[in-house]
C-alpha positions in Angstrom: 11.2 55.4 -31.2 12.6 59.0 -31.1 16.3 59.2 -30.2 18.7 61.9 -29.4 21.4 62.5 -32.1 24.0 60.7 -29.9 21.8 57.7 -29.3 20.9 57.5 -33.0 24.5 57.5 -34.0 25.3 54.9 -31.4 22.5 52.7 -32.7 24.0 52.7 -36.2 27.0 50.9 -34.7 25.4 48.9 -31.9 21.8 48.5 -32.7 19.0 49.5 -30.4 17.1 47.4 -27.8 13.4 47.5 -28.6 10.5 45.7 -27.0 9.8 42.4 -28.7 6.2 42.8 -27.4 5.2 44.4 -30.6 5.1 41.0 -32.2 2.5 39.9 -29.7 0.1 42.7 -30.6 -2.5 42.9 -33.3 -3.8 46.0 -35.1 -6.1 46.7 -32.1 -3.1 46.7 -29.7 -4.3 43.5 -28.2 -1.9 40.8 -27.0 -3.1 37.7 -29.0 -0.7 35.1 -27.6 0.1 33.9 -24.1 3.3 36.0 -23.9 5.1 34.2 -21.1 4.6 30.7 -22.6 7.6 28.9 -24.0 8.5 30.4 -27.3 6.5 33.5 -26.7 3.3 31.7 -27.5 4.2 31.2 -31.2 7.0 28.6 -30.9 10.1 30.8 -31.4 12.6 30.1 -28.6 14.1 33.5 -28.6 10.8 35.1 -27.8 10.5 33.2 -24.5 10.0 35.7 -21.6 8.8 38.7 -23.5 12.4 39.8 -24.3 13.8 42.8 -26.2 14.9 42.5 -29.8 17.6 44.5 -31.5 16.8 47.0 -34.2 19.6 47.7 -36.7 19.1 50.9 -38.6 19.5 50.9 -42.3 21.5 54.1 -43.1 20.5 54.0 -46.8 16.9 54.8 -45.7 17.8 58.0 -43.8 15.6 61.0 -44.5 15.1 64.4 -42.9 11.3 64.8 -42.4 10.5 68.3 -43.8 7.3 68.7 -41.8 8.8 67.8 -38.4 11.1 69.9 -36.3 14.8 68.8 -36.7 13.8 65.2 -37.2 15.6 62.4 -39.1 14.0 59.1 -40.0 15.4 55.6 -40.5 14.0 52.2 -41.2 15.4 49.3 -39.2 15.8 45.6 -39.5 15.0 43.3 -36.6 17.3 40.8 -35.0 17.5 38.8 -31.8 20.2 39.4 -29.2 22.0 36.3 -30.5 22.4 37.9 -33.9 19.8 35.9 -35.7 17.3 37.8 -37.8 13.7 37.8 -36.5 11.8 35.4 -38.7 8.7 37.6 -38.5 10.4 40.6 -40.0 8.7 41.4 -43.4 11.6 43.4 -44.7 13.9 40.5 -44.2 11.3 38.2 -45.9 11.2 40.5 -49.0 15.0 40.6 -49.1 15.1 36.8 -49.2 12.6 36.6 -52.0 14.6 39.2 -54.0 17.8 37.2 -53.4 16.1 34.1 -54.9 15.0 36.3 -57.8 18.5 37.5 -58.3 19.8 34.0 -58.5 17.5 33.4 -61.4 18.9 36.5 -63.2 16.2 39.1 -62.5 15.4 42.2 -60.5 11.9 43.2 -59.4 10.4 46.4 -60.8 7.5 47.8 -59.0 5.1 50.7 -59.6 3.0 52.0 -56.6 -0.6 53.1 -57.2 -2.2 53.8 -53.8 -5.6 55.3 -53.0 -6.6 56.9 -49.7 -9.2 59.3 -48.3 -8.9 62.6 -46.4 -11.5 63.7 -43.9 -12.1 66.7 -41.7 -13.6 66.2 -38.2 -17.1 67.7 -37.9 -17.1 71.1 -36.3 -13.7 72.2 -37.6 -10.1 71.2 -37.9 -8.4 68.7 -35.6 -6.4 70.8 -33.1 -2.7 69.8 -32.8 -3.1 69.1 -29.1 -5.8 66.5 -30.0 -3.8 64.9 -32.8 -4.0 61.5 -31.1 -7.8 61.6 -30.8 -9.7 59.0 -32.9 -13.0 60.6 -33.8 -15.9 58.1 -34.0 -17.7 57.8 -37.3 -20.5 60.3 -36.6 -17.9 63.0 -35.7 -16.3 63.0 -39.2 -17.6 64.9 -42.2 -16.5 64.5 -45.8 -13.5 66.6 -46.8 -14.9 69.0 -49.3 -18.5 67.8 -49.7 -19.5 66.4 -53.1 -17.3 64.7 -55.5 -16.7 64.2 -59.2 -14.3 61.7 -60.7 -11.2 63.3 -62.3 -12.6 66.8 -62.1 -10.1 69.6 -62.4 -12.2 72.0 -60.3 -12.7 69.3 -57.6 -9.0 68.6 -57.6 -8.4 72.3 -57.1 -10.5 72.4 -54.0 -8.1 69.9 -52.4 -5.0 71.8 -53.8 -3.8 73.2 -50.5 -3.6 69.8 -48.8 -2.3 68.0 -51.9 0.3 70.6 -52.5 1.6 70.2 -49.0 1.8 66.4 -49.5 3.5 66.8 -52.8 6.1 69.2 -51.4 6.8 66.9 -48.5 7.3 63.9 -50.8 9.4 65.9 -53.2 11.8 66.8 -50.3 12.0 63.2 -49.4 13.2 62.4 -52.9 9.9 60.6 -53.5 8.2 62.8 -56.0 4.7 61.7 -57.1 4.3 60.7 -60.7 0.6 61.7 -60.5 -2.0 62.9 -58.0 -5.7 62.8 -58.8 -9.1 63.0 -57.2 -10.9 59.7 -57.2 -14.6 58.7 -57.2 -15.3 59.1 -53.5 -15.4 62.3 -51.4 -12.0 63.2 -50.3 -10.5 60.2 -52.1 -7.1 60.6 -53.7 -4.9 58.4 -55.8 -1.1 58.9 -55.9 1.2 57.0 -58.3 5.0 56.8 -58.4 7.6 56.0 -61.1 8.8 52.4 -61.2 11.3 51.4 -58.4 13.2 48.3 -57.5 11.6 45.9 -55.1 12.9 46.8 -51.6 13.1 50.5 -52.4 9.4 50.4 -53.5 8.3 48.7 -50.2 10.3 51.2 -48.2 8.8 54.1 -50.2 5.3 52.8 -49.4 6.0 52.9 -45.7 7.4 56.4 -45.9 4.6 57.6 -48.2 1.8 56.5 -45.9 3.6 58.0 -42.9 4.1 61.3 -44.7 0.5 61.6 -45.8 -0.9 60.9 -42.4 1.5 63.3 -40.6 1.2 66.2 -43.1 -2.6 65.9 -42.9 -2.6 65.8 -39.1 -0.6 69.0 -39.0 -3.3 70.6 -41.2 -6.1 69.5 -38.8 -7.2 66.6 -41.2 -7.3 62.9 -41.0 -6.0 60.7 -43.8 -6.9 57.1 -43.8 -5.7 54.1 -45.8 -8.6 52.0 -44.5 -10.1 50.3 -47.6 -13.8 51.2 -47.0 -14.6 53.7 -44.2 -18.2 53.4 -43.0 -19.2 56.9 -44.1 -21.7 58.3 -46.6 -21.0 58.0 -50.4 -17.7 56.3 -49.8 -15.9 54.5 -52.7 -13.5 51.8 -51.6 -9.7 52.5 -51.9 -7.3 50.0 -53.3 -3.6 49.5 -53.8 -2.8 48.4 -57.3 0.7 46.8 -57.5 2.3 47.2 -60.9 5.2 44.7 -61.4 7.6 43.3 -63.9 11.0 41.6 -64.0 14.2 43.2 -65.3 16.9 41.0 -66.8 20.2 41.4 -65.0 22.0 40.3 -68.1 20.9 43.0 -70.5 18.9 45.3 -68.1 15.8 44.9 -70.4 12.2 44.3 -69.4 11.7 40.6 -69.3 8.0 41.1 -69.8 8.3 43.0 -73.1 7.7 41.3 -76.4 8.0 42.3 -80.0 4.9 40.5 -81.1 2.7 40.1 -78.1 1.3 42.0 -75.1 3.5 40.0 -72.8 6.5 37.8 -73.2 6.6 34.1 -72.3 8.3 35.0 -69.0 5.5 37.5 -68.3 2.8 35.0 -69.1 4.4 32.5 -66.7 4.5 35.2 -64.1 0.8 35.8 -64.6 0.2 32.1 -64.3 1.9 32.1 -60.9 -0.2 35.0 -59.7 -3.4 33.2 -60.8 -2.4 29.8 -59.3 -1.7 31.3 -55.9 -4.3 34.0 -55.9 -6.5 32.8 -53.1 -4.0 31.9 -50.4 -2.0 35.1 -51.2 -4.9 37.3 -50.3 -4.2 37.7 -46.5 -0.9 39.4 -47.6 -2.6 41.8 -50.0 -5.8 42.4 -48.1 -5.0 41.7 -44.4 -8.1 43.4 -42.7 -11.7 42.4 -42.2 -12.7 45.6 -43.9 -10.5 44.9 -47.1 -12.9 42.2 -48.2 -15.8 44.6 -48.5 -14.1 46.0 -51.7 -14.6 42.7 -53.6 -18.0 43.4 -55.2 -19.2 43.2 -58.8 -18.7 46.3 -61.0 -16.7 48.1 -58.3 -13.4 48.1 -60.2 -12.1 45.7 -57.6 -12.0 42.1 -58.6 -14.4 39.5 -57.4 -12.9 36.3 -59.0 -9.6 34.9 -60.1 -9.0 36.1 -63.7 -6.6 37.9 -65.9 -7.1 40.1 -68.9 -5.4 42.5 -71.2 -6.2 46.1 -70.3 -9.3 45.2 -68.3 -9.8 47.0 -65.0 -12.3 44.4 -63.7 -9.7 41.5 -63.6 -7.6 40.5 -60.7 -4.5 40.6 -62.9 -4.5 43.3 -65.6 -1.8 43.2 -68.3 -0.8 46.6 -69.5 1.2 46.3 -72.7 1.2 45.8 -76.4 3.5 44.3 -79.0 6.8 46.3 -78.9 5.9 48.1 -75.7 9.1 48.3 -73.6 7.1 49.1 -70.5 4.8 46.1 -70.6 3.9 44.9 -67.1 1.2 43.4 -65.0 -1.1 45.1 -62.4 -2.4 43.1 -59.4 -5.6 44.7 -58.3 -6.7 42.9 -55.1 -4.5 44.8 -52.6 -5.8 47.2 -50.0 -3.9 50.4 -49.0 -3.5 49.1 -45.4 -1.4 46.1 -46.6 2.1 45.5 -45.1 4.3 46.6 -48.1 6.9 43.9 -47.5 4.5 41.1 -47.2 2.4 42.3 -50.1 5.4 42.5 -52.5 7.0 39.3 -51.2 3.7 37.3 -51.7 3.2 38.6 -55.2 6.8 38.1 -56.2 6.9 34.5 -54.8 3.7 33.6 -56.7 4.9 35.1 -60.0 8.4 33.6 -59.6 6.9 30.2 -59.0 5.2 30.5 -62.4 8.4 31.6 -64.1 10.5 28.8 -62.5 7.9 26.1 -63.5 7.2 27.8 -66.9 3.5 27.7 -66.2 0.9 28.7 -68.8 -2.0 30.8 -67.6 -5.6 29.9 -68.4 -7.2 31.9 -71.2 -7.6 35.6 -70.5 -11.1 37.1 -69.9 -12.1 38.8 -73.2 -15.0 40.9 -72.0 -16.8 41.3 -68.7 -14.8 39.6 -65.8 -17.7 40.1 -63.4 -19.9 37.9 -65.6 -17.4 35.3 -66.6 -18.4 31.8 -65.6 -16.3 28.9 -64.4 -13.8 31.0 -62.5 -12.8 30.7 -58.8 -14.4 33.4 -56.7 -12.3 35.5 -54.4 -13.0 34.9 -50.7 -15.6 37.3 -49.4 -14.1 37.4 -45.9 -10.8 37.6 -44.2 -11.7 34.4 -42.3 -12.0 32.4 -45.6 -8.8 33.8 -47.0 -6.9 33.0 -43.8 -8.2 29.4 -43.9 -6.9 29.1 -47.4 -3.4 30.4 -46.4 -3.3 28.1 -43.4 -3.7 25.0 -45.6 -1.6 26.2 -48.5 1.7 24.3 -48.9 3.2 26.8 -51.3 3.5 29.8 -49.0 4.6 27.5 -46.2 7.5 26.3 -48.3 8.3 29.8 -49.6 8.0 31.8 -46.4 8.3 29.1 -43.7 5.8 27.6 -41.3 6.9 30.0 -38.6 5.8 33.2 -40.4 2.6 31.6 -41.8 1.5 30.2 -38.5 2.2 33.5 -36.8 0.1 35.5 -39.3 -2.7 33.0 -39.2 -2.8 33.2 -35.4 -2.8 37.0 -35.4 -5.5 37.3 -38.1 -7.7 34.7 -36.4 -7.5 36.6 -33.1 -8.5 39.8 -35.0 -11.4 37.9 -36.7 -12.5 36.5 -33.3 -12.7 40.0 -31.8 -14.7 41.2 -34.9 -17.2 38.2 -34.5 -17.5 38.9 -30.8 -18.4 42.5 -31.5 -21.0 41.4 -34.1 -22.5 39.0 -31.6 -22.6 41.6 -28.8 -24.4 44.0 -31.1 -26.7 41.4 -32.5 -25.5 42.3 -36.0 -25.0 39.7 -38.8 -21.8 39.8 -40.8 -22.4 41.7 -44.0 -20.3 42.4 -47.1 -22.3 45.6 -47.6 -22.2 47.1 -44.1 -19.1 48.6 -42.4 -19.4 48.2 -38.7 -18.5 50.5 -35.8 -15.9 47.9 -34.8 -14.1 48.3 -38.2 -14.1 52.0 -37.8 -12.6 51.8 -34.3 -10.1 49.2 -35.5 -8.8 50.6 -38.8 -10.0 54.1 -39.5 -7.4 56.1 -37.6 -4.7 53.5 -37.1 -4.3 53.0 -40.9 
């Protein structure tokens, strides 16, 4: 919501009434619950009657958007009118997980590595007055036709747009650590220096918003959809680098003098592995996201960990004596909710640390050919079913949040399946449907 300066200042003291209806909407802007049922359709008494909620701005997140005319930006936390936090608020969920981590003597260190693609509408730039227009798949052409992985000359062809993104992020005190051209046409990867947990999730929100808005103002469309249904596309992922910092000595709790990972780090890996399947709806929350998980795609297709192996679900980056040793979780898609993604990873890893779990043996060679490993779900439907029946995340996040997400995702899946049936098209891991393009391409 855009506010006048007076209204924004008042909101800092009094909060801001905001429609609670947003919690009844899925990614297609469809109401997926009977909104006037008791409890709003998902069993939360305060949601009865489609009421407003109260947004409380977090002044620590204030930014002046350099690309927008005299515009400031704030993230908010969500509360009910009675002062209780909204239990569906992902930012609040991550805060609670970080508080639990702090009680154990650690802080969460996160490195963001996010891929996305930039497109130009066929026939020329997207006019500013049409900035809300969602072009159908045939109306989009590849941004700078042709591609070459990590090519200096190819990167230079994108320099005007990438420089604008870089400058905007720099002014937001969010300077990129690196920017590179990826395998697909118009595909870009941006990484950032390590940050603490909540700051990293907030940065991911601001980063995606900045990229999309800067590109819009240049007549382009940036998408964080994992696999757009266009020619020669390479899937985009969100690799989440993570480690724990000791609050006692401020050192990296994953670093070891004589191994790639400390015992604490190994237990963290064990937690990620044990909870890998039910955690997927938090890391890959769209139908489209599961079309990344294919052999030899550099996205994982089974539950495995390895040292310095990009085909594994969990990749350990470190060596004996490496102060920066950490783990990289590779199943996330760029459209994931940052708060839920980080919270789910942290909860799983923390469970491993708390229980001092030992991971299974690491994969030594080809993770796509390793036998005896659990396969990752090949559909959002299968992943949601696993989350629905999982006692761990119900205990860690609460039945209310898990039931809500399961209900929302099943409504999304039902619309997808209805579209397939209407078109007479079978579900396929290899084909991206028009429904996916309409649902995710512009929105994300």
